[in-house]
C-alpha positions as CSV (number, residue, x, y, z in Angstrom):
1,M,-71.1,-26.8,136.2
2,K,-72.8,-24.8,139.1
3,L,-70.9,-22.4,141.5
4,G,-71.5,-22.3,145.2
5,F,-70.1,-22.1,148.4
6,L,-69.6,-24.3,151.8
7,A,-71.5,-23.1,154.6
8,G,-74.1,-24.4,157.4
9,F,-77.9,-24.8,156.3
10,S,-79.9,-21.8,157.0
11,E,-82.6,-19.7,155.6
12,D,-80.4,-16.6,155.7
13,I,-77.6,-18.6,154.2
14,V,-80.0,-20.1,151.2
15,K,-81.5,-16.5,150.5
16,F,-77.6,-15.1,150.4
17,A,-76.6,-17.6,147.8
18,G,-79.9,-17.1,145.6
19,D,-79.4,-13.1,145.7
20,G,-75.8,-13.7,144.9
21,P,-73.8,-15.5,141.7
22,F,-74.4,-18.9,143.1
23,E,-76.6,-22.0,142.0
24,C,-75.9,-24.6,145.1
25,L,-74.4,-25.1,148.1
26,E,-72.4,-27.9,150.0
27,V,-73.7,-28.2,153.5
28,G,-73.6,-30.3,156.4
29,I,-76.0,-33.1,156.9
30,P,-78.9,-31.4,158.6
31,E,-79.5,-34.4,161.3
32,E,-83.3,-33.5,161.8
33,C,-83.8,-34.5,157.9
34,V,-82.3,-37.9,158.2
35,G,-84.4,-40.9,159.3
36,D,-88.1,-42.4,158.3
37,S,-89.8,-40.4,161.1
38,R,-92.5,-38.4,159.9
39,E,-90.7,-35.1,161.6
40,A,-87.9,-35.9,159.2
41,G,-89.9,-36.4,156.4
42,A,-91.4,-32.7,157.0
43,E,-88.0,-31.2,157.4
44,R,-86.9,-32.6,154.3
45,E,-89.6,-31.2,152.6
46,R,-88.9,-27.7,154.3
47,A,-85.5,-27.5,153.3
48,K,-86.3,-28.5,149.5
49,A,-89.0,-25.9,149.1
50,L,-87.0,-23.0,150.6
51,L,-84.1,-24.2,148.2
52,D,-86.4,-23.9,145.4
53,E,-87.8,-20.7,146.1
54,H,-84.5,-19.2,145.8
55,G,-82.9,-21.3,143.1
56,I,-80.4,-22.9,144.9
57,I,-79.9,-26.7,144.7
58,I,-77.7,-28.7,147.2
59,A,-74.6,-30.0,145.5
60,S,-73.1,-31.6,148.0
61,L,-73.7,-33.1,151.6
62,Q,-70.5,-33.3,154.4
63,V,-70.3,-36.4,156.0
64,P,-68.1,-37.8,158.6
65,M,-65.7,-40.0,156.8
66,P,-65.0,-43.3,159.0
67,S,-61.4,-43.7,160.1
68,I,-59.4,-46.7,158.2
69,R,-58.7,-48.0,161.9
70,T,-62.8,-48.3,162.4
71,S,-63.6,-51.9,163.8
72,K,-66.0,-53.9,162.3
73,E,-68.9,-53.2,165.2
74,E,-68.2,-49.4,164.7
75,L,-68.7,-49.5,160.2
76,Q,-71.8,-51.5,160.8
77,E,-73.5,-48.7,162.8
78,H,-71.6,-46.3,160.3
79,L,-73.5,-48.4,157.2
80,A,-76.7,-47.6,158.9
81,H,-76.6,-44.3,159.6
82,L,-75.2,-43.5,155.9
83,S,-77.8,-45.4,154.3
84,Q,-80.4,-42.8,155.7
85,V,-77.6,-40.2,155.1
86,I,-77.7,-41.4,151.4
87,D,-81.8,-41.4,151.2
88,V,-81.5,-37.5,152.0
89,A,-78.7,-36.9,149.3
90,N,-80.8,-38.9,146.6
91,F,-83.9,-36.7,147.7
92,M,-82.2,-33.5,147.4
93,G,-81.3,-34.4,143.6
94,G,-78.3,-36.8,144.3
95,A,-75.8,-34.5,146.3
96,V,-72.3,-36.3,146.5
97,L,-71.4,-36.9,149.9
98,T,-68.6,-35.3,150.9
99,G,-65.7,-35.0,153.4
100,A,-62.3,-34.7,154.8
101,G,-60.4,-38.1,155.0
102,P,-60.2,-40.9,155.3
103,R,-58.3,-40.2,158.3
104,G,-56.4,-42.9,160.7
105,Y,-52.8,-42.9,158.7
106,D,-50.5,-45.3,160.6
107,P,-47.0,-44.5,159.6
108,S,-45.5,-47.1,161.4
109,K,-47.2,-49.0,158.4
110,S,-46.1,-48.6,154.6
111,L,-48.6,-47.5,152.2
112,A,-50.0,-50.8,151.4
113,D,-50.8,-51.3,154.5
114,N,-52.6,-48.3,155.2
115,V,-54.6,-49.1,151.8
116,A,-55.6,-52.7,152.8
117,M,-57.1,-51.0,156.0
118,F,-58.7,-49.0,153.7
119,K,-60.0,-51.4,151.8
120,E,-61.5,-53.4,154.9
121,V,-63.7,-50.1,155.8
122,Y,-64.1,-48.7,152.6
123,A,-65.1,-51.6,150.0
124,P,-68.5,-52.2,152.1
125,I,-69.0,-48.6,152.1
126,A,-68.7,-48.1,148.1
127,E,-71.1,-51.2,148.0
128,L,-73.8,-49.3,149.7
129,L,-73.3,-46.5,147.7
130,T,-73.3,-48.4,144.5
131,K,-76.7,-49.8,145.3
132,K,-78.3,-46.6,146.4
133,G,-77.0,-44.5,143.3
134,A,-74.8,-42.2,145.4
135,K,-71.4,-41.0,145.4
136,M,-68.9,-40.1,148.0
137,G,-65.7,-37.6,147.5
138,F,-63.0,-37.6,149.7
139,E,-61.5,-33.8,150.1
140,N,-57.8,-34.2,149.6
141,W,-57.0,-31.9,152.7
142,P,-54.1,-34.0,154.7
143,A,-54.9,-33.3,158.0
144,G,-52.3,-31.9,159.5
145,S,-48.9,-33.1,158.3
146,P,-49.2,-35.4,155.4
147,F,-48.8,-39.1,156.5
148,S,-48.3,-38.3,160.1
149,D,-50.2,-40.5,162.8
150,D,-53.5,-40.4,162.2
151,A,-53.8,-38.1,159.4
152,S,-55.6,-38.6,156.1
153,L,-54.6,-41.2,153.6
154,A,-56.0,-39.1,150.6
155,A,-53.2,-36.6,150.8
156,T,-51.4,-37.1,147.2
157,P,-52.1,-38.6,143.7
158,E,-49.8,-41.4,144.8
159,S,-52.0,-42.5,147.5
160,W,-55.4,-41.5,145.2
161,E,-53.8,-44.1,142.8
162,A,-53.5,-46.6,145.5
163,M,-56.7,-46.1,147.0
164,F,-58.8,-46.4,144.0
165,S,-57.3,-49.0,142.2
166,T,-57.4,-51.1,145.7
167,V,-61.6,-50.1,145.8
168,D,-62.0,-50.0,142.3
169,A,-65.8,-48.4,142.6
170,E,-67.4,-45.4,140.4
171,S,-68.8,-44.5,143.5
172,L,-65.6,-43.5,145.5
173,G,-63.9,-40.6,143.9
174,L,-62.4,-37.4,145.1
175,E,-63.7,-33.5,146.0
176,F,-60.8,-32.1,144.5
177,D,-59.1,-29.1,146.4
178,P,-56.1,-27.7,144.8
179,S,-55.2,-25.5,147.4
180,H,-53.6,-28.5,149.7
181,L,-51.6,-29.5,146.6
182,I,-49.9,-26.3,146.4
183,W,-48.1,-26.0,149.3
184,Q,-47.1,-29.3,148.9
185,W,-45.6,-28.8,145.7
186,V,-47.9,-31.2,144.0
187,D,-48.8,-30.1,140.4
188,P,-52.7,-29.2,140.5
189,Y,-53.1,-29.1,136.9
190,Q,-51.5,-32.6,136.2
191,A,-53.5,-34.1,139.0
192,V,-56.7,-32.8,137.3
193,R,-55.6,-34.5,134.2
194,D,-54.6,-38.0,135.6
195,F,-57.5,-38.0,138.2
196,S,-60.5,-36.3,136.2
197,K,-62.7,-39.8,136.2
198,K,-62.9,-39.6,139.7
199,I,-63.3,-35.9,140.6
200,H,-66.6,-36.1,141.8
201,M,-66.9,-32.5,143.5
202,V,-64.7,-29.5,143.7
203,H,-63.6,-27.3,146.4
204,L,-62.6,-23.5,145.4
205,K,-59.9,-22.9,147.3
206,D,-56.3,-21.0,146.9
207,T,-53.1,-21.0,148.5
208,E,-50.9,-18.1,148.9
209,I,-47.3,-18.5,149.1
210,N,-44.9,-15.9,150.9
211,N,-41.8,-16.5,148.9
212,D,-39.6,-14.2,151.3
213,R,-40.8,-16.0,154.1
214,L,-40.0,-19.4,152.5
215,S,-36.7,-18.1,151.5
216,R,-35.7,-17.6,155.3
217,V,-37.5,-20.5,157.1
218,G,-37.6,-23.3,154.5
219,T,-40.7,-25.7,153.7
220,H,-40.2,-27.1,157.5
221,G,-40.6,-23.7,158.8
222,G,-43.8,-21.8,159.3
223,G,-46.0,-18.8,158.1
224,W,-44.8,-19.2,154.6
225,W,-48.5,-20.1,152.9
226,R,-52.0,-19.5,153.8
227,Y,-55.3,-20.4,152.3
228,R,-56.8,-17.6,150.0
229,L,-60.3,-17.4,148.5
230,P,-59.9,-18.0,144.7
231,G,-58.5,-14.7,142.8
232,F,-56.2,-13.8,145.5
233,G,-53.9,-16.8,145.4
234,C,-51.1,-18.2,143.0
235,L,-53.5,-20.7,141.1
236,D,-54.4,-19.8,137.4
237,W,-57.9,-20.9,137.5
238,W,-58.6,-19.9,134.0
239,K,-56.2,-23.0,133.3
240,F,-57.4,-25.2,136.1
241,F,-61.5,-24.8,134.5
242,A,-60.1,-24.9,131.0
243,I,-58.7,-28.8,132.0
244,L,-62.1,-29.6,133.8
245,N,-63.7,-28.8,130.7
246,E,-61.1,-30.5,128.3
247,E,-61.5,-33.5,130.7
248,G,-65.1,-33.8,130.7
249,Y,-66.0,-32.5,134.1
250,K,-69.6,-32.4,134.3
251,G,-69.9,-31.8,138.3
252,N,-70.3,-28.9,140.4
253,A,-67.5,-26.5,142.4
254,V,-67.9,-24.7,145.6
255,I,-66.2,-22.1,147.5
256,E,-64.6,-23.4,150.7
257,H,-63.8,-19.9,152.6
258,E,-60.6,-20.2,154.7
259,D,-59.4,-16.8,154.0
260,P,-58.3,-15.1,157.1
261,V,-58.2,-11.8,155.0
262,F,-62.2,-11.5,154.6
263,S,-62.9,-13.1,157.9
264,G,-65.3,-12.1,160.6
265,E,-67.5,-9.4,159.3
266,R,-66.0,-9.6,156.0
267,H,-66.9,-13.1,155.2
268,L,-69.7,-12.7,152.9
269,E,-68.1,-10.2,151.2
270,G,-65.3,-12.3,150.7
271,L,-67.5,-15.0,148.9
272,T,-69.6,-12.6,146.9
273,I,-65.9,-11.1,145.5
274,S,-64.8,-14.2,144.7
275,G,-68.1,-15.8,143.3
276,C,-68.3,-12.7,141.0
277,Y,-64.7,-13.4,140.0
278,L,-65.0,-17.2,139.2
279,R,-68.4,-16.8,137.5
280,Q,-66.4,-15.0,134.8
281,L,-64.3,-18.2,134.4
282,I,-66.1,-21.1,134.7
283,F,-67.5,-23.1,131.5
284,A,-71.6,-23.7,131.1
């Protein structure tokens, strides 16, 4: 398991990663690298050379996840672009395609009906991924209030089970982020055990619970939880990695830095501190 972090792709970021306790990155897809043109090919080669120079790999590429409300015409356009993005991912050594979603949840419909909408959009995507030897992981960010209008379908283990039983493809899975489960009071450890075979990528982010605030405002109030870097929240990271190891997880893991304490000028400091902490816990 390689350790990395989520960031925009740049020479400074690659150098920072190589100089620190990191081996990989998750980045947004550099659009200049996409396509069949000579210029795009040259950009891919330059990016790969920079990564090789600093001993870093691209573990995952963030891509837009089409809404489950996507029309057939829009889906065809997305598939054409996704095919070229997969070529970049494969050029980079088999990077997993990741992103938050799929959004478009319709609360006026049942979970089963929403999953049927998901199938119409993502069965063709799964077919393309399988054909080209690529994988996609849905980050389980609820996109606001879970299961509200236009929220993400991939918010809870119940919805994951419905999604993956309906579109049963090895190419589709999760970018598992325990932080989003904590504030929903979903057991992240049991979720890892139950869905370990569908985890294609891991987001390392923690959640801090302010119990004093929670006891005053309740779960429907605000300000009783916040995202933290691993090591500063309430997750038992040793237990988390132990379960991943027991379940045979062979993928990579990246820090998603949304910690308000280490924001601004302290952003890179926070990544380094959390990276050094996690390096002690990650199984080879």
